[in-house]
VOROMAR-467701 format. One record per residue (C-alpha): residue number from 1; chain; x, y, z. Coordinates in Angstrom, 3 decimals. Layout:
{n:NUM chain:A u:X v:Y w:Z}
...
% end
This chain:
{n:1 chain:A u:0.002 v:0.008 w:0.078}
{n:2 chain:A u:2.970 v:2.382 w:0.690}
{n:3 chain:A u:4.235 v:4.345 w:-2.281}
{n:4 chain:A u:2.921 v:6.576 w:-4.973}
{n:5 chain:A u:-0.792 v:6.434 w:-5.640}
{n:6 chain:A u:-3.514 v:8.289 w:-7.366}
{n:7 chain:A u:-5.947 v:9.068 w:-4.389}
{n:8 chain:A u:-9.349 v:10.421 w:-4.448}
{n:9 chain:A u:-9.412 v:14.045 w:-3.035}
{n:10 chain:A u:-12.481 v:13.303 w:-0.856}
{n:11 chain:A u:-10.561 v:10.493 w:0.931}
{n:12 chain:A u:-7.704 v:12.934 w:2.101}
{n:13 chain:A u:-8.183 v:14.889 w:5.374}
{n:14 chain:A u:-6.096 v:18.010 w:6.383}
{n:15 chain:A u:-3.509 v:17.464 w:9.222}
{n:16 chain:A u:-4.684 v:19.173 w:12.559}
{n:17 chain:A u:-1.048 v:19.367 w:13.530}
{n:18 chain:A u:-0.307 v:21.733 w:10.702}
{n:19 chain:A u:0.268 v:25.174 w:12.336}
{n:20 chain:A u:-0.071 v:26.994 w:8.976}
{n:21 chain:A u:-3.440 v:28.394 w:9.551}
{n:22 chain:A u:-3.434 v:31.171 w:7.032}
{n:23 chain:A u:-3.480 v:30.504 w:3.226}
{n:24 chain:A u:-3.458 v:33.896 w:1.268}
{n:25 chain:A u:-5.764 v:33.980 w:-1.404}
{n:26 chain:A u:-3.239 v:35.433 w:-3.885}
{n:27 chain:A u:-0.975 v:32.286 w:-3.218}
{n:28 chain:A u:-3.869 v:29.938 w:-3.825}
{n:29 chain:A u:-4.968 v:31.663 w:-6.995}
{n:30 chain:A u:-1.459 v:31.542 w:-8.491}
{n:31 chain:A u:-1.096 v:27.866 w:-7.527}
{n:32 chain:A u:-4.565 v:26.901 w:-8.989}
{n:33 chain:A u:-3.729 v:28.543 w:-12.250}
{n:34 chain:A u:-0.482 v:26.484 w:-12.403}
{n:35 chain:A u:-2.282 v:23.250 w:-11.430}
{n:36 chain:A u:-5.003 v:24.003 w:-13.929}
{n:37 chain:A u:-2.293 v:24.327 w:-16.719}
{n:38 chain:A u:0.325 v:21.851 w:-15.729}
{n:39 chain:A u:-1.409 v:19.530 w:-13.190}
{n:40 chain:A u:-0.119 v:18.588 w:-9.743}
{n:41 chain:A u:3.605 v:18.228 w:-10.420}
{n:42 chain:A u:4.698 v:17.438 w:-6.847}
{n:43 chain:A u:2.617 v:14.786 w:-5.060}
{n:44 chain:A u:1.019 v:15.329 w:-1.695}
{n:45 chain:A u:2.236 v:13.228 w:1.145}
{n:46 chain:A u:-0.257 v:11.307 w:3.216}
{n:47 chain:A u:-0.557 v:8.369 w:5.759}
{n:48 chain:A u:-3.408 v:5.930 w:6.014}
{n:49 chain:A u:-5.929 v:6.568 w:8.816}
{n:50 chain:A u:-8.823 v:4.156 w:8.847}
{n:51 chain:A u:-10.763 v:4.469 w:5.604}
{n:52 chain:A u:-9.035 v:7.768 w:4.865}
{n:53 chain:A u:-5.586 v:9.431 w:4.449}
{n:54 chain:A u:-4.215 v:12.014 w:6.650}
{n:55 chain:A u:-2.175 v:14.917 w:5.031}
{n:56 chain:A u:1.394 v:15.361 w:5.951}
{n:57 chain:A u:2.592 v:17.806 w:3.248}
{n:58 chain:A u:0.689 v:19.581 w:0.442}
{n:59 chain:A u:-2.355 v:21.322 w:2.030}
{n:60 chain:A u:-2.267 v:24.227 w:-0.516}
{n:61 chain:A u:-2.133 v:21.658 w:-3.469}
{n:62 chain:A u:-5.173 v:19.925 w:-1.862}
{n:63 chain:A u:-7.099 v:23.116 w:-1.310}
{n:64 chain:A u:-6.507 v:24.031 w:-4.888}
{n:65 chain:A u:-7.594 v:20.611 w:-6.082}
{n:66 chain:A u:-10.745 v:20.811 w:-4.249}
{n:67 chain:A u:-11.452 v:24.411 w:-5.766}
{n:68 chain:A u:-10.688 v:23.083 w:-9.285}
{n:69 chain:A u:-12.966 v:20.052 w:-8.800}
{n:70 chain:A u:-10.177 v:17.590 w:-9.317}
{n:71 chain:A u:-11.247 v:14.118 w:-8.317}
{n:72 chain:A u:-7.878 v:12.674 w:-7.742}
{n:73 chain:A u:-4.324 v:13.778 w:-6.884}
{n:74 chain:A u:-0.983 v:12.072 w:-6.944}
{n:75 chain:A u:0.098 v:11.140 w:-3.424}
{n:76 chain:A u:3.044 v:9.480 w:-1.725}
{n:77 chain:A u:1.658 v:7.272 w:0.941}
{n:78 chain:A u:3.869 v:6.822 w:4.083}
{n:79 chain:A u:3.770 v:4.938 w:7.317}
{n:80 chain:A u:1.468 v:6.479 w:10.044}
{n:81 chain:A u:3.465 v:8.411 w:12.548}
{n:82 chain:A u:2.789 v:8.569 w:16.145}
{n:83 chain:A u:1.415 v:11.924 w:17.486}
{n:84 chain:A u:4.876 v:13.147 w:18.620}
{n:85 chain:A u:6.476 v:12.203 w:15.265}
{n:86 chain:A u:3.599 v:13.874 w:13.428}
{n:87 chain:A u:4.103 v:17.161 w:15.123}
{n:88 chain:A u:7.856 v:17.059 w:14.706}
{n:89 chain:A u:7.581 v:16.085 w:10.999}
{n:90 chain:A u:5.158 v:18.979 w:10.454}
{n:91 chain:A u:7.917 v:21.268 w:11.836}
{n:92 chain:A u:10.682 v:19.843 w:9.798}
{n:93 chain:A u:8.918 v:19.610 w:6.484}
{n:94 chain:A u:7.178 v:22.981 w:6.563}
{n:95 chain:A u:9.472 v:25.364 w:8.351}
{n:96 chain:A u:12.390 v:24.444 w:5.999}
{n:97 chain:A u:10.213 v:25.503 w:3.024}
{n:98 chain:A u:8.346 v:28.497 w:4.425}
{n:99 chain:A u:8.421 v:29.972 w:7.930}
{n:100 chain:A u:4.897 v:30.032 w:9.531}
{n:101 chain:A u:3.415 v:33.029 w:11.156}
{n:102 chain:A u:4.215 v:33.521 w:14.780}
{n:103 chain:A u:1.032 v:32.488 w:16.565}
{n:104 chain:A u:0.226 v:29.333 w:14.475}
{n:105 chain:A u:3.864 v:28.280 w:15.181}
{n:106 chain:A u:3.435 v:29.016 w:18.809}
{n:107 chain:A u:0.324 v:27.090 w:19.062}
{n:108 chain:A u:2.032 v:24.204 w:17.324}
{n:109 chain:A u:4.688 v:24.439 w:19.732}
{n:110 chain:A u:2.280 v:24.205 w:22.582}
{n:111 chain:A u:0.803 v:21.022 w:21.224}
{n:112 chain:A u:4.300 v:19.522 w:20.964}
{n:113 chain:A u:5.033 v:20.502 w:24.534}
{n:114 chain:A u:1.925 v:18.985 w:25.675}
{n:115 chain:A u:2.354 v:15.669 w:23.550}
{n:116 chain:A u:5.942 v:15.134 w:24.431}
{n:117 chain:A u:6.334 v:16.682 w:27.898}
{n:118 chain:A u:9.543 v:18.349 w:26.703}
{n:119 chain:A u:9.929 v:21.860 w:28.245}
{n:120 chain:A u:13.593 v:22.454 w:27.921}
{n:121 chain:A u:14.207 v:25.270 w:25.104}
{n:122 chain:A u:17.426 v:23.378 w:23.842}
{n:123 chain:A u:15.518 v:20.108 w:23.421}
{n:124 chain:A u:12.697 v:21.829 w:21.807}
{n:125 chain:A u:15.048 v:23.577 w:19.450}
{n:126 chain:A u:16.613 v:20.331 w:18.555}
{n:127 chain:A u:13.336 v:18.783 w:17.760}
{n:128 chain:A u:11.667 v:21.646 w:15.755}
{n:129 chain:A u:14.693 v:23.238 w:14.005}
{n:130 chain:A u:13.823 v:26.594 w:15.658}
{n:131 chain:A u:16.576 v:28.535 w:17.559}
{n:132 chain:A u:16.366 v:28.719 w:21.280}
{n:133 chain:A u:15.891 v:32.563 w:20.784}
{n:134 chain:A u:12.716 v:31.911 w:18.641}
{n:135 chain:A u:11.517 v:29.225 w:21.121}
{n:136 chain:A u:11.739 v:31.586 w:24.053}
{n:137 chain:A u:9.684 v:34.310 w:21.948}
{n:138 chain:A u:7.082 v:31.747 w:21.123}
{n:139 chain:A u:6.725 v:30.463 w:24.558}
{n:140 chain:A u:6.212 v:34.190 w:25.649}
{n:141 chain:A u:3.576 v:34.622 w:23.244}
{n:142 chain:A u:1.691 v:31.643 w:24.787}
{n:143 chain:A u:1.789 v:33.477 w:28.062}
{n:144 chain:A u:0.013 v:36.422 w:26.684}
{n:145 chain:A u:-3.703 v:37.063 w:27.069}
{n:146 chain:A u:-5.787 v:35.589 w:24.211}
{n:147 chain:A u:-6.770 v:38.948 w:23.016}
{n:148 chain:A u:-3.011 v:39.858 w:22.539}
{n:149 chain:A u:-2.387 v:36.562 w:20.832}
{n:150 chain:A u:-5.160 v:37.619 w:18.512}
{n:151 chain:A u:-3.420 v:40.768 w:17.763}
{n:152 chain:A u:-0.157 v:38.911 w:16.920}
{n:153 chain:A u:-2.107 v:36.467 w:14.674}
{n:154 chain:A u:-3.788 v:39.227 w:12.861}
{n:155 chain:A u:-0.839 v:41.413 w:12.402}
{n:156 chain:A u:-2.209 v:44.168 w:14.590}
{n:157 chain:A u:0.787 v:44.142 w:16.780}
{n:158 chain:A u:3.941 v:41.960 w:16.005}
{n:159 chain:A u:5.353 v:39.480 w:18.560}
{n:160 chain:A u:8.536 v:41.445 w:18.480}
{n:161 chain:A u:6.727 v:44.231 w:20.272}
{n:162 chain:A u:5.665 v:42.064 w:23.094}
{n:163 chain:A u:9.094 v:40.346 w:23.432}
{n:164 chain:A u:10.921 v:43.751 w:23.492}
{n:165 chain:A u:8.388 v:45.077 w:25.929}
{n:166 chain:A u:9.163 v:42.097 w:28.229}
{n:167 chain:A u:12.863 v:42.564 w:27.892}
{n:168 chain:A u:13.215 v:46.354 w:27.979}
{n:169 chain:A u:10.475 v:47.348 w:30.296}
{n:170 chain:A u:8.764 v:44.638 w:32.284}
{n:171 chain:A u:11.607 v:42.579 w:33.371}
{n:172 chain:A u:14.096 v:45.446 w:33.924}
{n:173 chain:A u:11.284 v:47.259 w:35.918}
{n:174 chain:A u:10.834 v:44.290 w:38.147}
{n:175 chain:A u:14.543 v:43.853 w:38.815}
{n:176 chain:A u:15.789 v:47.528 w:39.021}
{n:177 chain:A u:12.775 v:49.510 w:40.225}
{n:178 chain:A u:10.829 v:46.749 w:42.244}
{n:179 chain:A u:8.762 v:49.319 w:44.058}
{n:180 chain:A u:7.195 v:50.837 w:40.974}
{n:181 chain:A u:6.798 v:47.304 w:39.398}
{n:182 chain:A u:4.935 v:46.140 w:42.558}
{n:183 chain:A u:2.837 v:49.488 w:42.459}
{n:184 chain:A u:1.396 v:48.422 w:39.119}
{n:185 chain:A u:2.061 v:44.676 w:38.381}
{n:186 chain:A u:3.212 v:43.134 w:35.064}
{n:187 chain:A u:-0.291 v:43.090 w:33.549}
{n:188 chain:A u:-0.983 v:46.856 w:34.138}
{n:189 chain:A u:2.413 v:47.634 w:32.514}
{n:190 chain:A u:1.661 v:45.417 w:29.673}
{n:191 chain:A u:-1.823 v:46.659 w:29.095}
{n:192 chain:A u:-0.598 v:50.406 w:29.262}
{n:193 chain:A u:2.049 v:49.983 w:26.565}
{n:194 chain:A u:-0.264 v:47.923 w:24.296}
{n:195 chain:A u:-2.668 v:50.648 w:24.582}
{n:196 chain:A u:-0.116 v:53.174 w:23.452}
{n:197 chain:A u:0.736 v:51.059 w:20.570}
{n:198 chain:A u:-2.791 v:50.791 w:19.518}
{n:199 chain:A u:-3.312 v:54.419 w:19.878}
{n:200 chain:A u:-0.239 v:55.265 w:17.874}
{n:201 chain:A u:1.830 v:56.662 w:20.556}
{n:202 chain:A u:4.462 v:53.990 w:20.118}
{n:203 chain:A u:5.200 v:53.379 w:16.412}
{n:204 chain:A u:8.244 v:51.103 w:16.563}
{n:205 chain:A u:9.814 v:48.378 w:18.698}
{n:206 chain:A u:13.279 v:49.864 w:19.203}
{n:207 chain:A u:11.812 v:52.892 w:21.207}
{n:208 chain:A u:11.066 v:50.476 w:24.136}
{n:209 chain:A u:14.779 v:50.389 w:24.617}
{n:210 chain:A u:14.705 v:53.885 w:25.584}
{n:211 chain:A u:12.455 v:52.944 w:28.634}
{n:212 chain:A u:15.289 v:50.578 w:29.558}
{n:213 chain:A u:17.621 v:53.432 w:29.682}
{n:214 chain:A u:15.431 v:55.490 w:32.016}
{n:215 chain:A u:14.996 v:52.389 w:34.243}
{n:216 chain:A u:18.878 v:51.671 w:34.248}
{n:217 chain:A u:19.756 v:55.290 w:35.212}
{n:218 chain:A u:16.977 v:55.544 w:37.776}
{n:219 chain:A u:18.830 v:52.514 w:39.479}
{n:220 chain:A u:22.209 v:54.100 w:39.029}
{n:221 chain:A u:20.991 v:57.344 w:40.796}
{n:222 chain:A u:20.309 v:55.617 w:44.107}
{n:223 chain:A u:22.224 v:53.322 w:46.566}
{n:224 chain:A u:19.618 v:50.628 w:46.812}
{n:225 chain:A u:17.139 v:49.486 w:44.124}
{n:226 chain:A u:14.420 v:49.965 w:46.599}
{n:227 chain:A u:15.315 v:53.670 w:47.304}
{n:228 chain:A u:13.104 v:56.221 w:45.454}
{n:229 chain:A u:14.571 v:57.879 w:42.354}
{n:230 chain:A u:13.327 v:61.128 w:40.766}
{n:231 chain:A u:12.868 v:59.177 w:37.465}
{n:232 chain:A u:10.377 v:56.808 w:39.084}
{n:233 chain:A u:7.597 v:59.557 w:38.510}
{n:234 chain:A u:8.603 v:59.363 w:34.808}
{n:235 chain:A u:8.129 v:55.649 w:34.682}
{n:236 chain:A u:4.783 v:55.935 w:36.601}
{n:237 chain:A u:3.606 v:58.507 w:34.093}
{n:238 chain:A u:4.516 v:56.300 w:31.109}
{n:239 chain:A u:2.152 v:53.660 w:32.648}
{n:240 chain:A u:-0.727 v:56.047 w:33.712}
{n:241 chain:A u:-0.696 v:58.604 w:31.035}
{n:242 chain:A u:-1.871 v:57.022 w:27.505}
{n:243 chain:A u:-0.708 v:60.058 w:25.612}
{n:244 chain:A u:2.804 v:60.351 w:27.256}
{n:245 chain:A u:5.115 v:59.063 w:24.630}
{n:246 chain:A u:8.501 v:57.323 w:25.149}
{n:247 chain:A u:10.223 v:60.027 w:23.079}
{n:248 chain:A u:9.004 v:62.696 w:25.393}
{n:249 chain:A u:9.905 v:60.771 w:28.513}
{n:250 chain:A u:13.487 v:60.004 w:27.053}
{n:251 chain:A u:14.192 v:63.428 w:25.891}
{n:252 chain:A u:12.864 v:65.082 w:29.098}
{n:253 chain:A u:15.050 v:62.955 w:31.373}
{n:254 chain:A u:17.981 v:60.841 w:30.261}
{n:255 chain:A u:18.774 v:61.549 w:26.670}
{n:256 chain:A u:21.820 v:63.622 w:27.415}
{n:257 chain:A u:23.296 v:61.253 w:29.868}
{n:258 chain:A u:22.685 v:58.181 w:27.686}
{n:259 chain:A u:24.253 v:59.905 w:24.679}
{n:260 chain:A u:27.164 v:61.116 w:26.815}
{n:261 chain:A u:27.776 v:57.528 w:28.076}
{n:262 chain:A u:27.852 v:56.409 w:24.303}
{n:263 chain:A u:30.293 v:59.308 w:23.531}
{n:264 chain:A u:32.616 v:58.263 w:26.387}
{n:265 chain:A u:32.646 v:54.675 w:25.070}
{n:266 chain:A u:33.520 v:56.091 w:21.605}
{n:267 chain:A u:36.182 v:58.232 w:23.158}
{n:268 chain:A u:37.787 v:55.238 w:24.980}
{n:269 chain:A u:37.806 v:53.460 w:21.542}
{n:270 chain:A u:39.504 v:56.408 w:19.807}
{n:271 chain:A u:42.109 v:56.581 w:22.540}
{n:272 chain:A u:42.830 v:52.837 w:22.087}
{n:273 chain:A u:43.002 v:53.459 w:18.180}
{n:274 chain:A u:45.740 v:56.065 w:18.851}
{n:275 chain:A u:47.515 v:53.734 w:21.001}
{n:276 chain:A u:47.415 v:51.045 w:18.353}
{n:277 chain:A u:48.576 v:53.479 w:15.577}
{n:278 chain:A u:51.540 v:54.900 w:17.571}
{n:279 chain:A u:52.711 v:51.327 w:18.286}
{n:280 chain:A u:52.590 v:50.699 w:14.541}
{n:281 chain:A u:54.363 v:53.814 w:13.542}
{n:282 chain:A u:57.780 v:53.056 w:11.910}
{n:283 chain:A u:59.061 v:56.473 w:11.260}
{n:284 chain:A u:59.236 v:59.833 w:12.830}
{n:285 chain:A u:57.039 v:61.230 w:10.096}
{n:286 chain:A u:54.294 v:58.723 w:10.978}
{n:287 chain:A u:54.570 v:59.672 w:14.626}
{n:288 chain:A u:54.509 v:63.561 w:13.840}
{n:289 chain:A u:51.437 v:63.076 w:11.729}
{n:290 chain:A u:49.655 v:61.173 w:14.499}
{n:291 chain:A u:50.432 v:63.851 w:16.977}
{n:292 chain:A u:49.248 v:66.553 w:14.643}
{n:293 chain:A u:45.830 v:64.715 w:14.372}
{n:294 chain:A u:45.751 v:64.428 w:18.133}
{n:295 chain:A u:46.516 v:68.100 w:18.670}
{n:296 chain:A u:43.837 v:69.247 w:16.148}
{n:297 chain:A u:41.322 v:67.001 w:18.017}
{n:298 chain:A u:42.358 v:68.578 w:21.413}
{n:299 chain:A u:42.091 v:72.145 w:19.862}
{n:300 chain:A u:38.454 v:71.279 w:18.673}
{n:301 chain:A u:37.490 v:70.052 w:22.129}
{n:302 chain:A u:38.770 v:73.007 w:24.046}
{n:303 chain:A u:35.584 v:75.002 w:23.245}
{n:304 chain:A u:33.606 v:72.511 w:25.432}
{n:305 chain:A u:35.941 v:72.718 w:28.309}
% end
């Protein structure tokens, strides 16, 4: 029974473990046109399940065949996998060809965890072919409220936003400003920043890192993380005031300090560059030229001193 067969379309059922839930009409239309002209060139892959066959690979081809009214399709019939093998196979077949959307992948990962009992990120990475970083992001998505998972699934707010919000705001706030974090709780902070995003007061993911700068410098200003900082009120306002933007908060408080810190790091690198070049200078002319560059730099900096 195993091998290549010409199966009735009505005998083939979709695979419930397939996390690819979205099939854009444009893609299906192009594929339908190709199949109508050339036929199905690549067989679908199925395994027997009672009187029917369960699809492993080729759901788009199967959908197009149904739309075109085809009675049969070429199919490679394989051995029936166990539930765990089925889930892993779906990852290995489909992720190589075309990455799935974030939430369908997260829901598939959730099924895999439930089926196998594996919770270690490295083991899940080995099973699915996804990096551990992607695994962490997807597992965070599964921890979000269903409403927010729906935002990710529909493309209203990307998963990267929620992940960056966790790494740059929620986690640092709990670690570095525990009193402020306790005052609101993770959910209230999450809701506040999501609302800012929905209302257009946060337009990019990277800006969330500016909140991390505020939190870091607030901690740096005090001897103990539990001591109050003048910047705590800025953090509170970011949570409470829907229209208070991250850009305003950053510019009003720590922008100069953060940029000065970056400048100091660049200055350290510049000094190291001079040291390296002087060590490589083989002639007096080379050394004189380097000294002239250093002198010109010092003269330009004097106006700030």
